[in-house]
Structure formats: structure tokens, C-alpha cells
C-alpha positions as CSV (number, residue, x, y, z in Angstrom):
1,X,8.1,24.7,-91.6
2,X,9.1,28.3,-90.4
3,X,7.0,30.9,-88.9
4,X,7.9,34.3,-88.1
5,X,7.0,36.8,-85.4
6,X,7.5,40.3,-86.0
7,X,6.7,42.4,-83.0
8,X,7.2,46.1,-84.7
9,X,9.1,47.8,-87.3
10,X,12.8,48.2,-84.8
11,X,12.1,45.0,-83.2
12,X,14.3,42.1,-84.3
13,X,12.3,39.2,-85.9
14,X,11.6,35.6,-84.0
15,X,11.6,32.5,-86.0
16,X,9.5,29.8,-84.5
17,X,10.4,26.2,-86.6
18,X,7.7,23.3,-86.3
19,X,9.0,19.9,-87.4
20,X,7.0,16.7,-87.3
21,X,7.4,16.1,-83.1
22,X,5.9,19.4,-83.2
23,X,2.4,17.8,-85.9
24,X,2.7,14.8,-84.3
25,X,2.2,16.0,-80.1
26,X,-0.9,18.7,-81.7
27,X,-2.5,16.1,-83.2
28,X,-2.3,13.8,-80.3
29,X,-3.7,16.4,-78.1
30,X,-6.0,17.3,-80.2
31,X,-7.4,13.8,-80.3
32,X,-7.1,13.4,-76.4
33,X,-9.4,16.6,-76.0
34,X,-11.8,15.3,-78.4
35,X,-12.0,11.9,-76.9
36,X,-12.0,13.9,-73.1
37,X,-15.1,16.4,-74.9
38,X,-17.0,13.1,-76.5
39,X,-17.2,10.8,-73.2
40,X,-17.9,14.3,-70.7
41,X,-20.9,14.9,-73.3
42,X,-22.4,11.4,-73.2
43,X,-21.9,10.8,-69.4
44,X,-23.7,14.9,-68.9
45,X,-25.9,13.7,-71.7
46,X,-26.9,10.3,-70.3
47,X,-27.1,11.9,-67.0
48,X,-29.2,14.9,-68.0
49,X,-31.7,12.3,-69.8
50,X,-32.0,10.0,-66.7
51,X,-32.7,13.2,-64.5
52,X,-34.9,15.1,-67.0
53,X,-36.4,12.0,-68.6
54,X,-36.5,13.9,-71.8
55,X,-38.6,12.3,-74.5
56,X,-35.9,12.5,-77.4
57,X,-32.9,11.6,-75.7
58,X,-35.2,8.6,-73.4
59,X,-36.1,7.5,-77.7
60,X,-32.5,7.2,-77.9
61,X,-31.7,5.3,-75.2
62,X,-34.5,3.2,-75.6
63,X,-33.6,2.3,-79.2
64,X,-30.0,1.7,-77.8
65,X,-31.8,-0.6,-75.3
66,X,-33.7,-2.2,-77.7
67,X,-31.1,-3.2,-80.4
68,X,-29.3,-4.9,-77.3
69,X,-32.3,-6.8,-76.4
70,X,-32.9,-7.7,-79.6
71,X,-29.5,-9.2,-80.1
72,X,-28.7,-10.9,-76.7
73,X,-32.8,-12.5,-77.4
74,X,-31.1,-14.1,-80.5
75,X,-28.6,-15.3,-79.2
76,X,-30.8,-17.2,-76.7
77,X,-33.1,-17.9,-79.3
78,X,-30.0,-20.0,-80.8
79,X,-29.1,-21.6,-77.8
80,X,-33.1,-22.7,-77.3
81,X,-33.1,-23.9,-80.7
82,X,-29.8,-26.1,-80.6
83,X,-31.3,-27.7,-76.9
84,X,-34.4,-27.9,-78.8
85,X,-32.7,-30.0,-81.4
86,X,-31.2,-32.1,-78.3
87,X,-34.7,-32.5,-76.7
88,X,-35.9,-34.1,-79.7
89,X,-33.4,-36.1,-80.3
90,X,-33.8,-37.7,-76.2
91,X,-37.5,-37.6,-77.1
92,X,-36.6,-39.9,-79.6
93,X,-34.8,-42.2,-77.4
94,X,-36.8,-42.5,-74.8
95,X,-39.8,-43.4,-77.0
96,X,-36.9,-46.3,-78.5
97,X,-35.8,-47.5,-74.7
98,X,-39.6,-47.3,-74.4
99,X,-40.2,-49.8,-77.3
100,X,-37.3,-51.6,-76.4
101,X,-38.9,-52.3,-72.8
102,X,-42.6,-53.4,-73.6
103,X,-40.5,-55.8,-76.2
104,X,-39.0,-56.9,-73.9
105,X,-42.1,-57.5,-71.1
106,X,-43.9,-59.2,-73.6
107,X,-40.6,-61.5,-74.6
108,X,-40.3,-61.9,-70.2
109,X,-44.3,-63.1,-69.8
110,X,-45.0,-59.8,-68.1
111,X,-48.2,-57.8,-68.3
112,X,-47.4,-53.8,-68.4
113,X,-49.0,-53.7,-65.2
114,X,-46.4,-55.6,-63.8
115,X,-43.4,-53.2,-64.9
116,X,-41.7,-51.1,-62.4
117,X,-43.7,-47.7,-62.2
118,X,-42.4,-44.8,-64.6
119,X,-43.2,-41.4,-62.3
120,X,-39.7,-39.8,-61.0
121,X,-38.3,-41.5,-57.9
122,X,-38.2,-39.6,-54.4
123,X,-35.3,-37.3,-53.8
124,X,-34.6,-34.9,-51.2
125,X,-31.8,-33.9,-48.5
126,X,-30.7,-31.6,-46.3
127,X,-29.4,-27.6,-48.2
128,X,-25.6,-28.2,-48.8
129,X,-23.5,-26.0,-46.2
130,X,-21.6,-24.6,-50.0
131,X,-22.8,-21.6,-52.0
132,X,-25.4,-22.7,-55.3
133,X,-24.7,-21.6,-58.0
134,X,-26.8,-21.4,-61.7
135,X,-25.4,-23.8,-64.6
136,X,-23.8,-21.8,-67.2
137,X,-25.4,-22.7,-70.9
138,X,-21.9,-24.5,-71.8
139,X,-22.6,-27.0,-68.4
140,X,-26.1,-27.6,-69.4
141,X,-25.3,-28.2,-72.4
142,X,-22.5,-31.0,-71.8
143,X,-25.0,-32.6,-69.3
144,X,-27.3,-32.9,-72.1
145,X,-24.8,-34.4,-74.1
146,X,-23.6,-36.7,-71.6
147,X,-27.0,-38.1,-71.0
148,X,-28.0,-38.7,-74.5
149,X,-24.6,-40.7,-74.5
150,X,-25.7,-42.5,-71.4
151,X,-29.0,-43.4,-73.4
152,X,-27.2,-44.8,-76.5
153,X,-25.3,-46.8,-74.5
154,X,-28.5,-48.4,-72.5
155,X,-30.4,-48.4,-75.9
156,X,-27.9,-50.6,-77.1
157,X,-27.4,-52.9,-74.1
158,X,-30.9,-53.4,-74.6
159,X,-30.9,-54.4,-78.0
160,X,-28.5,-57.0,-77.1
161,X,-30.5,-58.0,-74.1
162,X,-33.8,-58.4,-76.4
163,X,-32.0,-60.6,-79.3
164,X,-30.3,-63.1,-76.4
165,X,-34.7,-63.0,-75.0
166,X,-35.9,-63.3,-78.0
167,X,-33.6,-66.1,-79.0
168,X,-33.7,-68.1,-75.5
169,X,-37.8,-67.3,-76.3
170,X,-37.5,-69.4,-80.0
171,X,-35.4,-72.4,-78.0
172,X,-37.8,-72.5,-75.6
173,X,-41.0,-73.0,-78.3
174,X,-38.6,-75.6,-79.8
175,X,-38.5,-77.6,-76.4
176,X,-41.3,-80.1,-75.5
177,X,-41.9,-78.4,-72.2
178,X,-45.8,-78.3,-72.7
179,X,-48.8,-80.5,-70.9
180,X,-50.1,-82.3,-74.5
181,X,-53.2,-82.7,-72.1
182,X,-54.7,-79.5,-70.7
183,X,-55.0,-80.8,-66.8
184,X,-53.2,-84.2,-67.2
185,X,-51.9,-86.4,-64.7
186,X,-49.3,-89.3,-64.9
187,X,-50.4,-92.7,-64.5
188,X,-47.7,-94.6,-65.2
189,X,-44.0,-93.3,-65.2
190,X,-41.1,-93.3,-67.0
191,X,-38.6,-96.0,-66.5
192,X,-39.5,-99.6,-65.2
193,X,-42.9,-100.9,-64.4
194,X,-45.0,-103.8,-64.4
195,X,-46.3,-104.5,-67.8
196,X,-50.3,-104.7,-67.5
197,X,-50.3,-106.9,-70.2
198,X,-47.5,-109.4,-69.2
199,X,-47.4,-108.9,-65.7
200,X,-43.2,-108.2,-65.8
201,X,-40.7,-105.8,-65.3
202,X,-40.2,-103.8,-68.2
203,X,-38.9,-100.4,-69.3
204,X,-41.5,-98.1,-69.7
205,X,-40.3,-95.2,-72.5
206,X,-42.6,-92.5,-72.1
207,X,-45.4,-91.1,-69.3
208,X,-49.4,-92.0,-69.7
209,X,-51.7,-89.2,-69.4
210,X,-55.3,-90.5,-68.3
211,X,-58.1,-88.9,-70.2
212,X,-61.4,-89.2,-71.7
213,X,-61.8,-90.4,-75.3
214,X,-61.7,-87.2,-77.6
215,X,-59.8,-85.3,-75.3
216,X,-57.3,-82.3,-77.3
217,X,-53.9,-83.7,-77.5
218,X,-51.6,-80.5,-78.5
219,X,-48.3,-80.0,-79.7
220,X,-46.0,-79.7,-76.6
221,X,-43.1,-77.7,-78.8
222,X,-43.5,-76.0,-82.1
223,X,-41.9,-78.7,-85.0
224,X,-42.2,-80.4,-88.3
225,X,-44.5,-83.7,-88.5
226,X,-42.2,-86.8,-89.1
227,X,-44.8,-89.6,-88.4
228,X,-48.6,-89.5,-88.3
229,X,-49.7,-93.2,-89.2
230,X,-50.5,-96.3,-87.3
231,X,-49.0,-98.6,-85.5
232,X,-49.1,-102.0,-83.7
233,X,-48.5,-101.4,-80.6
234,X,-48.5,-97.3,-80.4
235,X,-51.9,-97.7,-82.8
236,X,-52.4,-94.2,-84.3
237,X,-49.8,-92.5,-83.4
238,X,-47.5,-89.3,-84.5
239,X,-43.8,-87.6,-84.1
240,X,-42.7,-84.1,-84.1
241,X,-39.2,-83.4,-84.5
242,X,-38.5,-80.0,-82.9
243,X,-34.7,-80.0,-84.2
244,X,-31.6,-80.9,-83.1
245,X,-32.2,-84.9,-82.4
246,X,-35.2,-83.8,-80.0
247,X,-38.7,-86.2,-81.4
248,X,-41.9,-86.0,-79.1
249,X,-44.3,-88.9,-79.6
250,X,-48.3,-89.3,-79.2
251,X,-49.2,-92.2,-78.7
252,X,-52.9,-94.6,-78.6
253,X,-54.8,-91.3,-80.3
254,X,-58.1,-91.9,-81.5
255,X,-58.2,-89.4,-84.3
256,X,-55.1,-87.6,-85.7
257,X,-55.5,-84.3,-86.8
258,X,-52.3,-84.0,-88.6
259,X,-50.4,-85.5,-91.6
260,X,-46.6,-86.1,-92.1
261,X,-44.7,-82.9,-93.5
262,X,-47.4,-80.6,-91.7
263,X,-45.7,-78.2,-89.7
264,X,-47.0,-77.4,-86.5
265,X,-46.4,-74.0,-83.4
266,X,-46.5,-75.1,-80.2
267,X,-49.9,-75.2,-78.2
268,X,-51.6,-76.5,-81.8
269,X,-54.4,-79.2,-81.3
270,X,-52.8,-82.4,-83.5
271,X,-54.3,-85.7,-82.1
272,X,-57.5,-86.4,-79.6
273,X,-56.9,-89.0,-76.9
274,X,-58.1,-92.8,-77.7
275,X,-57.0,-96.5,-76.8
276,X,-55.6,-98.1,-79.9
277,X,-52.6,-100.3,-80.1
278,X,-51.4,-101.9,-77.3
279,X,-53.7,-99.9,-74.2
280,X,-56.0,-100.8,-71.8
281,X,-57.7,-97.9,-71.9
282,X,-58.9,-94.6,-72.4
283,X,-55.3,-92.4,-72.6
284,X,-52.0,-90.8,-73.9
285,X,-48.9,-91.9,-74.2
286,X,-46.3,-89.6,-74.4
287,X,-42.4,-89.8,-75.3
288,X,-39.3,-87.3,-75.6
289,X,-36.4,-88.9,-77.7
290,X,-33.1,-87.1,-78.0
291,X,-31.0,-88.6,-81.1
292,X,-33.4,-92.1,-80.9
293,X,-33.2,-92.4,-77.4
294,X,-36.1,-92.2,-74.7
295,X,-35.7,-89.5,-72.6
296,X,-37.5,-89.2,-69.1
297,X,-40.6,-86.4,-70.7
298,X,-40.9,-85.0,-66.6
299,X,-37.7,-83.5,-67.3
300,X,-38.8,-81.3,-69.0
301,X,-42.5,-80.9,-68.3
302,X,-41.1,-80.3,-64.7
303,X,-41.6,-76.5,-65.0
304,X,-45.4,-77.1,-65.9
305,X,-45.9,-80.3,-63.8
306,X,-44.2,-81.9,-61.1
307,X,-42.7,-85.2,-61.6
């Protein structure tokens, strides 16, 4: 663009040539002036609004602050919702751990009052010389995630322990460790003794529990009744198979309360004390056999009765 400047009729004309560089420079200068004016206007306006507390300007500032606060509240609420979900998951995991703990306690034979207190443990200590600081949201979230991971691990460990204890408990139920006669005592132990009929030394394959006639006899362990019949030496006799070749025998009873093929549980009444068969008086003759070989019953009953 050419601009011709003429001062008067006699003066020579001057020509001013404007190219793209002049336009760019002028546009830049105008933009800088506009920005400076805008910043100065905003600064002066805000300072004036703060000083004079003009209602109109105060409304504008308050609306802007409300918008920023709403955005901040939205972000905080989002974090709170996420933390609430994690807290709900942790609560569910805690309930699962409590249920497993209760089942473990019952399996172990513990009562609720015998369990350790669930109150928070005492903690303390002198203030640190290092400066303290607040946790960030990311740090807090990472700590919650680590805690959830640890609880998952503990839950899996307790589940395995529960399975082992249940298996052990089931195995114990099939071991003849329960006294077949309540408050019974031994009148004749397992091993060689003087036979009360012949006066000779002979092998005694079980132990005798002297009791009054009609005293209840219970199963020493769970199992299946394989024999419930009269025997010339044992009188009215019952045998219970506990599996793995282990059988318990109850002899000289006065009355059998079970029959062959019955399934009995540990502690169930199966007969009453008597003096049938080859017997000198009212008592229970109790045997334990493993694969047909007599075992010392006291070794099974030692946890509940001294041998």
C-alpha cells in the first residue's frame, strides 16, 4: 500500500509505502496494548471492588467464586464416592474375616469371650523431630489399596487354615477318643493279666469300665455299625467301623440300641452296661482294633482319661 502525503501546493509530495511487515508490527502492537489494557482494567476493577464493595461487582466476584467452589466440590465428591466404594469393599472383607474367625473359633472349641479383644490396640510415642505433612489423595488411595490387598491375603490364608481345621476336626470325629462310659474308670487294663476264670496269665485285648447295669454306653467316634449280635464270650456286643481299618468294640452289654448297618455319630447312645457273656459282674469291655489287631484303647482315650 502506498500513502502520498502533500503539505501544500508548492511542496513536493511524499510517498509512504506500507508492506506486510508494517501490518504485522502494527497488529502486534495493538494486541499488546489491548492485553495490557484488559489486565489493567481487571486489576483496577477488582481492587476497586474490594475497596468499595460495590454490590454489582461483588455479585460478579461471588458468582465466579461459586463456580470455582462448585468445580472443587465436584472433584472432592468424586474422590469421596471412590473412597466410599473402597470402604464398602473393605467392610465386606472385614465381615468375611469375622465370619471365618468365628468358624475357626468354633472348630477350635473356643468361646466368643475367649477370643482376643477387637478393641484398637494402644499406640503412642514421642513427637518426631521431622516435620509432619498431610497425606495427598493419591497417597491415601494407595494406602487403602495396600490394606485391601493385605486383607485379601489374610482372608485366603484363613480360608486355607479353616479347611485344614475342618479336615482335622472331621478326622478327630472318626477317632475313638471319647469315653464310652461317662466318668468311667479302668478296672482292668490292656495287656497280660490274671484271667478271673482260670487264674492263668492271659492277654486282655481291651479295657474294662465297671458301671452299674443300665448305664448308657456311647459311641467313642462316628462310624457305621458292622456288628450288633450275641457272642458266646462277649455277650451282647456291638462293633463300629470308623474307617481306615479302625474298629471299636463294646461288649457284655445288657441291651443294644443299634443294629448292623446303622450310622452313628460320636457320643450317640448305642447300648447299656450289663454283664452278658463271659463276665464276672456289670461292666463294659471296650476294645479298639486296627486292621483286626487289638490296640491299647488308652492311647486313644489318653486325651480325655488317664491310662
